[in-house]
TORNU-620873 format. One record per residue (C-alpha): z, y, x. Coordinates in steps of 0.1 Angstrom, whole numbers, m for minus. Layout:
<pts>
+-------+-------+-------+
:    up : north :  east :
+-------+-------+-------+
:     Z :     Y :     X :
...
+-------+-------+-------+
</pts>
This chain:
<pts>
+-------+-------+-------+
:    up : north :  east :
+-------+-------+-------+
:  m147 :  m521 :   m94 :
:  m179 :  m538 :   m80 :
:  m188 :  m573 :   m89 :
:  m185 :  m602 :   m65 :
:  m223 :  m604 :   m63 :
:  m224 :  m567 :   m52 :
:  m195 :  m572 :   m27 :
:  m210 :  m604 :   m12 :
:  m248 :  m606 :   m14 :
:  m248 :  m642 :    m4 :
:  m229 :  m653 :   m36 :
:  m251 :  m669 :   m63 :
:  m247 :  m651 :   m96 :
:  m250 :  m683 :  m117 :
:  m221 :  m700 :   m99 :
:  m188 :  m699 :  m117 :
:  m153 :  m706 :  m103 :
:  m144 :  m742 :  m108 :
:  m109 :  m743 :   m92 :
:   m85 :  m767 :  m108 :
:   m50 :  m756 :  m116 :
:   m26 :  m766 :   m88 :
:   m46 :  m752 :   m60 :
:   m80 :  m769 :   m61 :
:   m70 :  m805 :   m55 :
:   m79 :  m828 :   m83 :
:   m58 :  m859 :   m89 :
:   m25 :  m843 :   m79 :
:     3 :  m841 :  m104 :
:    13 :  m805 :  m110 :
:    47 :  m812 :  m125 :
:    60 :  m777 :  m135 :
:    36 :  m757 :  m114 :
:    18 :  m727 :  m128 :
:   m16 :  m716 :  m115 :
:   m21 :  m680 :  m126 :
:   m43 :  m662 :  m100 :
:   m44 :  m624 :   m98 :
:   m76 :  m611 :   m81 :
:   m75 :  m579 :   m61 :
:  m104 :  m565 :   m42 :
:   m92 :  m544 :   m12 :
:  m122 :  m531 :     7 :
:  m142 :  m561 :    20 :
:  m113 :  m586 :    16 :
:  m108 :  m605 :   m17 :
:   m71 :  m611 :   m23 :
:   m59 :  m638 :   m47 :
:   m23 :  m643 :   m56 :
:   m13 :  m677 :   m69 :
:    18 :  m676 :   m91 :
:    36 :  m710 :   m90 :
:    71 :  m723 :   m98 :
:    71 :  m742 :   m65 :
:    56 :  m720 :   m39 :
:    63 :  m744 :   m10 :
:    40 :  m770 :   m24 :
:    12 :  m743 :   m25 :
:    19 :  m732 :    10 :
:    22 :  m766 :    25 :
:    38 :  m776 :    58 :
:    36 :  m745 :    81 :
:    10 :  m729 :    58 :
:   m14 :  m758 :    62 :
:   m24 :  m761 :    25 :
:   m29 :  m724 :    19 :
:   m53 :  m723 :    48 :
:   m71 :  m753 :    34 :
:   m74 :  m736 :     0 :
:   m87 :  m704 :    17 :
:  m114 :  m724 :    36 :
:  m123 :  m743 :     5 :
:  m129 :  m711 :   m15 :
:  m149 :  m695 :    13 :
:  m172 :  m725 :    15 :
:  m175 :  m731 :   m22 :
:  m186 :  m696 :   m31 :
:  m203 :  m688 :     3 :
:  m180 :  m660 :    12 :
:  m182 :  m646 :    48 :
:  m155 :  m656 :    73 :
:  m121 :  m639 :    70 :
:  m131 :  m623 :    37 :
:  m107 :  m642 :    14 :
:   m69 :  m639 :    15 :
:   m46 :  m662 :    m5 :
:    m9 :  m655 :   m13 :
:    17 :  m675 :   m32 :
:    42 :  m658 :   m55 :
:    71 :  m674 :   m73 :
:    74 :  m673 :  m111 :
:   106 :  m654 :  m118 :
:   115 :  m671 :  m151 :
:    96 :  m704 :  m156 :
:   113 :  m708 :  m191 :
:    91 :  m680 :  m204 :
:    59 :  m693 :  m188 :
:    37 :  m713 :  m212 :
:    17 :  m729 :  m184 :
:    48 :  m741 :  m165 :
:    64 :  m756 :  m197 :
:    31 :  m772 :  m207 :
:    28 :  m788 :  m173 :
:    65 :  m799 :  m176 :
:    58 :  m816 :  m209 :
:    27 :  m832 :  m196 :
:    46 :  m847 :  m166 :
:    73 :  m860 :  m190 :
:    47 :  m878 :  m212 :
:    30 :  m893 :  m181 :
:    64 :  m907 :  m171 :
:    67 :  m925 :  m205 :
:    92 :  m903 :  m222 :
:    91 :  m903 :  m261 :
:    71 :  m874 :  m275 :
:    98 :  m862 :  m298 :
:   125 :  m862 :  m272 :
:   102 :  m845 :  m246 :
:    92 :  m818 :  m270 :
:   127 :  m810 :  m282 :
:   139 :  m808 :  m245 :
:   111 :  m783 :  m238 :
:   120 :  m763 :  m269 :
:   157 :  m761 :  m260 :
:   149 :  m750 :  m224 :
:   126 :  m723 :  m236 :
:   150 :  m708 :  m261 :
:   179 :  m709 :  m236 :
:   157 :  m689 :  m212 :
:   157 :  m659 :  m236 :
:   125 :  m664 :  m257 :
:   124 :  m651 :  m293 :
:   104 :  m681 :  m305 :
:    83 :  m711 :  m294 :
:    59 :  m736 :  m308 :
:    48 :  m770 :  m293 :
:    19 :  m790 :  m308 :
:    11 :  m825 :  m296 :
:   m20 :  m841 :  m312 :
:   m37 :  m875 :  m306 :
:   m28 :  m912 :  m309 :
:    10 :  m909 :  m307 :
:    21 :  m943 :  m319 :
:    m3 :  m958 :  m344 :
:   m40 :  m963 :  m341 :
:   m47 :  m932 :  m362 :
:   m45 :  m898 :  m345 :
:   m22 :  m872 :  m359 :
:    m5 :  m839 :  m349 :
:    32 :  m832 :  m344 :
:    44 :  m796 :  m344 :
:    78 :  m784 :  m332 :
:    89 :  m748 :  m338 :
:   120 :  m728 :  m331 :
:   128 :  m691 :  m335 :
:   105 :  m663 :  m345 :
:    67 :  m664 :  m340 :
:    39 :  m640 :  m349 :
:     3 :  m651 :  m353 :
:   m20 :  m622 :  m358 :
:   m27 :  m586 :  m346 :
:   m25 :  m569 :  m313 :
:    12 :  m577 :  m308 :
:     3 :  m614 :  m308 :
:   m19 :  m608 :  m278 :
:     9 :  m589 :  m260 :
:    40 :  m609 :  m269 :
:    27 :  m645 :  m270 :
:    19 :  m666 :  m240 :
:     0 :  m698 :  m247 :
:   m13 :  m727 :  m227 :
:   m32 :  m759 :  m234 :
:   m33 :  m792 :  m214 :
:   m45 :  m827 :  m219 :
:   m27 :  m860 :  m210 :
:   m46 :  m892 :  m204 :
:   m25 :  m921 :  m216 :
:   m32 :  m958 :  m222 :
:   m39 :  m953 :  m259 :
:   m61 :  m922 :  m254 :
:   m60 :  m885 :  m247 :
:   m32 :  m863 :  m260 :
:   m36 :  m826 :  m265 :
:    m6 :  m803 :  m257 :
:    m4 :  m767 :  m268 :
:    27 :  m745 :  m260 :
:    32 :  m710 :  m274 :
:    61 :  m688 :  m263 :
:    70 :  m655 :  m279 :
:    87 :  m632 :  m255 :
:   110 :  m603 :  m265 :
:   106 :  m567 :  m254 :
:   120 :  m558 :  m220 :
:   123 :  m521 :  m209 :
:   118 :  m532 :  m173 :
:    87 :  m553 :  m181 :
:    99 :  m584 :  m164 :
:   108 :  m608 :  m193 :
:    83 :  m593 :  m217 :
:    63 :  m562 :  m227 :
:    80 :  m529 :  m224 :
:    69 :  m518 :  m259 :
:    86 :  m531 :  m291 :
:    72 :  m547 :  m322 :
:    57 :  m523 :  m347 :
:    79 :  m534 :  m375 :
:   111 :  m535 :  m355 :
:   140 :  m515 :  m369 :
:   169 :  m502 :  m347 :
:   201 :  m495 :  m365 :
:   222 :  m468 :  m348 :
:   259 :  m472 :  m351 :
:   276 :  m442 :  m369 :
:   300 :  m420 :  m350 :
:   337 :  m425 :  m355 :
:   352 :  m401 :  m379 :
:   385 :  m384 :  m371 :
:   412 :  m395 :  m396 :
:   427 :  m367 :  m418 :
:   464 :  m367 :  m411 :
:   474 :  m340 :  m436 :
:   457 :  m322 :  m464 :
:   440 :  m290 :  m455 :
:   419 :  m264 :  m473 :
:   390 :  m242 :  m461 :
:   379 :  m210 :  m478 :
:   342 :  m212 :  m476 :
:   338 :  m180 :  m497 :
:   358 :  m159 :  m471 :
:   334 :  m171 :  m443 :
:   304 :  m162 :  m463 :
:   318 :  m127 :  m471 :
:   326 :  m121 :  m434 :
:   291 :  m131 :  m424 :
:   277 :  m107 :  m451 :
:   298 :   m78 :  m439 :
:   288 :   m84 :  m403 :
:   251 :   m84 :  m412 :
:   256 :   m51 :  m432 :
:   273 :   m35 :  m402 :
:   244 :   m45 :  m379 :
:   219 :   m31 :  m404 :
:   237 :     2 :  m406 :
:   240 :     5 :  m368 :
:   202 :    m1 :  m364 :
:   195 :    25 :  m391 :
:   217 :    51 :  m374 :
:   201 :    44 :  m340 :
:   166 :    49 :  m355 :
:   177 :    82 :  m372 :
:   191 :    95 :  m339 :
:   159 :    87 :  m321 :
:   138 :   105 :  m347 :
:   161 :   136 :  m345 :
:   158 :   137 :  m307 :
:   121 :   136 :  m310 :
:   120 :   165 :  m335 :
:   142 :   187 :  m313 :
:   120 :   181 :  m283 :
:    89 :   191 :  m303 :
:   106 :   223 :  m316 :
:   115 :   233 :  m280 :
:    78 :   229 :  m270 :
+-------+-------+-------+
</pts>
């Protein structure tokens, strides 16, 4: 896939995307929105899909805001006209989205809700949505003048290896309050899903599947089996087959000798 500088010669190589989450408007409260763009280059058109929990706020009234965002991106990065296409997609399960839950916790803290109560509410909602485990960390000046960190965990969580990159979704946000800035970090561990919607299709390397044993037929009355007779019958059958093969080979040799004598 060619780079943006190769696709659009007018784009400066040193300029980097500086789009704020929530669609590029600073100062707007995002509530539970998730900004997770997916970039696809189709020919000469750059397609970007914005995944959000409230797609109507991204689209705006009669598609006004999505057109404003498209124009903003074209002017910011000096794209040609009609070369950028933006779409909005709804997050299927916002309880398994770390960005959405981090924004939800941020909005609760901005409204003055207690830290412990807000974190436990987010934990409960995440676990009810089908997550295997979650972790919420809030650090900063919570009550006293000295900063500290509070960690809330529930369920099962892994921290290292390749499975941690595939099964764990994490997000970090900052909240500006009167006493200072609070840091929020949310980690959600999703379970495996064969369809790939609620989590990765593969399973954890150390997962063990216990197969239920088959139901055994109950023995209603005592019975005996002569295993020696079965073995003897199989031996006799094998001996008969060997004798038949030997007789066929001798007959074939005799026919060949008679034909040679006649010649």
